[in-house]
PLY file of the C-alpha trace (Angstrom):
ply
format ascii 1.0
element vertex 166
property float x
property float y
property float z
element edge 165
property int vertex1
property int vertex2
end_header
-5.88 -47.49 -70.08
-5.50 -46.83 -73.60
-8.89 -45.55 -73.92
-8.47 -43.24 -71.25
-5.73 -41.65 -72.47
-7.05 -41.41 -76.00
-10.28 -39.91 -74.30
-8.31 -37.67 -72.56
-6.40 -36.30 -75.45
-9.93 -35.67 -77.42
-11.46 -33.93 -75.16
-8.69 -31.82 -74.28
-8.33 -31.24 -78.03
-12.17 -30.16 -77.82
-11.50 -27.83 -75.20
-8.64 -26.07 -76.69
-10.52 -25.54 -79.98
-13.90 -24.19 -78.33
-11.64 -21.63 -76.44
-9.83 -20.90 -79.29
-12.50 -20.37 -81.63
-14.48 -18.27 -78.90
-11.46 -16.11 -78.31
-11.64 -15.18 -82.20
-15.06 -14.83 -82.18
-15.79 -12.67 -79.00
-16.76 -9.17 -80.22
-14.53 -6.59 -78.85
-16.20 -4.62 -75.59
-15.36 -1.70 -73.80
-14.10 -2.09 -70.13
-17.53 -0.16 -68.60
-19.47 -2.97 -70.82
-17.72 -5.93 -69.22
-17.69 -5.06 -65.89
-21.01 -4.16 -66.08
-22.19 -7.98 -67.32
-20.04 -9.11 -64.25
-22.05 -7.28 -62.14
-25.09 -8.53 -63.02
-26.51 -11.95 -61.50
-26.46 -14.94 -64.01
-29.49 -17.36 -63.91
-27.75 -20.15 -65.51
-30.45 -22.95 -66.59
-30.27 -26.43 -65.13
-28.58 -29.49 -67.49
-31.93 -30.79 -67.30
-33.22 -27.71 -68.83
-30.81 -27.48 -71.55
-31.53 -30.96 -72.61
-34.92 -29.92 -73.05
-36.63 -30.77 -69.82
-38.88 -33.97 -69.44
-39.84 -34.20 -73.19
-35.98 -34.11 -73.91
-34.79 -36.33 -71.60
-37.23 -38.58 -72.65
-36.42 -38.50 -75.94
-32.69 -38.94 -75.40
-33.09 -41.46 -73.41
-35.34 -43.40 -76.07
-33.24 -42.80 -78.44
-30.32 -44.22 -76.39
-31.89 -47.24 -75.56
-33.20 -48.12 -78.84
-29.54 -47.68 -80.57
-28.06 -49.56 -78.04
-30.26 -52.35 -78.50
-29.37 -52.38 -81.98
-25.67 -52.25 -81.95
-24.20 -55.39 -82.49
-21.45 -55.13 -79.80
-24.05 -54.39 -77.23
-27.36 -55.56 -77.98
-26.43 -58.83 -75.70
-26.86 -56.37 -72.87
-30.13 -55.31 -73.85
-32.05 -59.27 -74.52
-34.13 -58.90 -71.51
-35.24 -55.48 -72.50
-36.24 -56.66 -76.20
-37.88 -60.09 -74.81
-40.03 -58.10 -72.10
-42.13 -55.01 -72.83
-42.68 -54.75 -69.26
-38.72 -54.79 -68.24
-38.07 -52.44 -70.89
-40.46 -49.91 -69.56
-39.43 -50.19 -66.30
-35.49 -49.54 -67.37
-36.99 -46.75 -69.51
-38.56 -44.98 -66.31
-35.75 -45.64 -64.18
-33.05 -44.24 -66.90
-35.63 -40.82 -67.35
-35.82 -40.51 -63.57
-31.81 -41.16 -63.36
-31.08 -38.31 -66.04
-33.74 -35.99 -64.81
-32.63 -36.34 -61.02
-29.33 -35.99 -61.97
-29.28 -33.16 -64.05
-31.46 -30.93 -61.57
-34.71 -31.75 -62.69
-36.12 -32.78 -59.32
-38.05 -35.66 -58.85
-36.63 -39.00 -57.23
-34.88 -42.25 -58.71
-36.64 -45.13 -57.56
-34.47 -47.50 -59.34
-31.40 -49.65 -57.93
-28.08 -47.72 -57.54
-25.87 -48.58 -60.51
-23.79 -51.35 -59.02
-26.73 -53.40 -58.17
-28.41 -52.30 -61.49
-25.56 -53.41 -63.60
-24.38 -56.66 -61.69
-23.52 -59.41 -63.67
-23.61 -57.78 -66.94
-19.82 -57.83 -67.16
-19.86 -54.27 -69.19
-16.46 -53.62 -70.54
-14.26 -50.55 -70.96
-15.27 -50.93 -74.52
-19.15 -51.23 -74.13
-19.31 -48.22 -71.54
-17.39 -46.10 -74.48
-20.07 -47.18 -77.22
-22.77 -45.99 -74.77
-21.22 -42.64 -74.45
-20.77 -42.67 -77.98
-24.67 -43.64 -78.52
-25.20 -40.57 -76.11
-23.31 -37.90 -77.61
-24.90 -39.26 -81.14
-28.73 -38.14 -79.57
-27.54 -34.96 -78.05
-26.14 -34.04 -81.34
-29.60 -35.18 -82.66
-31.39 -33.53 -80.29
-29.44 -30.10 -80.67
-28.12 -30.02 -77.46
-25.04 -27.29 -76.94
-21.72 -27.99 -76.78
-21.33 -27.04 -72.89
-24.13 -29.06 -72.12
-22.08 -32.18 -74.08
-19.47 -31.80 -72.04
-21.35 -31.67 -69.07
-22.93 -34.89 -69.91
-19.98 -36.45 -70.94
-18.14 -35.79 -67.62
-21.12 -37.45 -65.76
-21.07 -40.55 -67.59
-17.48 -40.89 -67.73
-17.31 -39.82 -64.00
-20.25 -43.04 -63.52
-17.41 -45.54 -65.20
-16.32 -47.18 -61.83
-20.42 -47.87 -60.66
-21.21 -49.58 -64.30
-17.78 -51.73 -65.46
-17.23 -55.29 -64.47
-15.73 -55.97 -61.52
0 1
1 2
2 3
3 4
4 5
5 6
6 7
7 8
8 9
9 10
10 11
11 12
12 13
13 14
14 15
15 16
16 17
17 18
18 19
19 20
20 21
21 22
22 23
23 24
24 25
25 26
26 27
27 28
28 29
29 30
30 31
31 32
32 33
33 34
34 35
35 36
36 37
37 38
38 39
39 40
40 41
41 42
42 43
43 44
44 45
45 46
46 47
47 48
48 49
49 50
50 51
51 52
52 53
53 54
54 55
55 56
56 57
57 58
58 59
59 60
60 61
61 62
62 63
63 64
64 65
65 66
66 67
67 68
68 69
69 70
70 71
71 72
72 73
73 74
74 75
75 76
76 77
77 78
78 79
79 80
80 81
81 82
82 83
83 84
84 85
85 86
86 87
87 88
88 89
89 90
90 91
91 92
92 93
93 94
94 95
95 96
96 97
97 98
98 99
99 100
100 101
101 102
102 103
103 104
104 105
105 106
106 107
107 108
108 109
109 110
110 111
111 112
112 113
113 114
114 115
115 116
116 117
117 118
118 119
119 120
120 121
121 122
122 123
123 124
124 125
125 126
126 127
127 128
128 129
129 130
130 131
131 132
132 133
133 134
134 135
135 136
136 137
137 138
138 139
139 140
140 141
141 142
142 143
143 144
144 145
145 146
146 147
147 148
148 149
149 150
150 151
151 152
152 153
153 154
154 155
155 156
156 157
157 158
158 159
159 160
160 161
161 162
162 163
163 164
164 165
């Protein structure tokens, strides 16, 4: 619960700072230009596209898996993957499918549902937060924009109850 409160405070702080900075940097536009912007239809890229598409998602997933497999507090969760190259490839493929489908990239996820995939792993909230930190690191290393990072963070944290030990 304490971690959840700390995470909430950090997220609120990030949002406050970003909103404050955006207001300082926003160019002063006249009213006509502002209304013209509102009238134009805006097609936003999917999160999948913002993560770099197929290659970007695969590269991010690879980085997350490699860093988590090396993390002293997490590597025991990945022992089977490290010892069995085929299992590693299966988990990697499922992770890429999951992220792709969940971020608007289409395709289908062929793996187990999250509770089944993580059953018996006894994942703690701390371990989940460490993995989320790894995701944020990988996104930084791939020069992913702040809004996309916030979207990924929201998605990852929303999956918490499906991953943690029961």
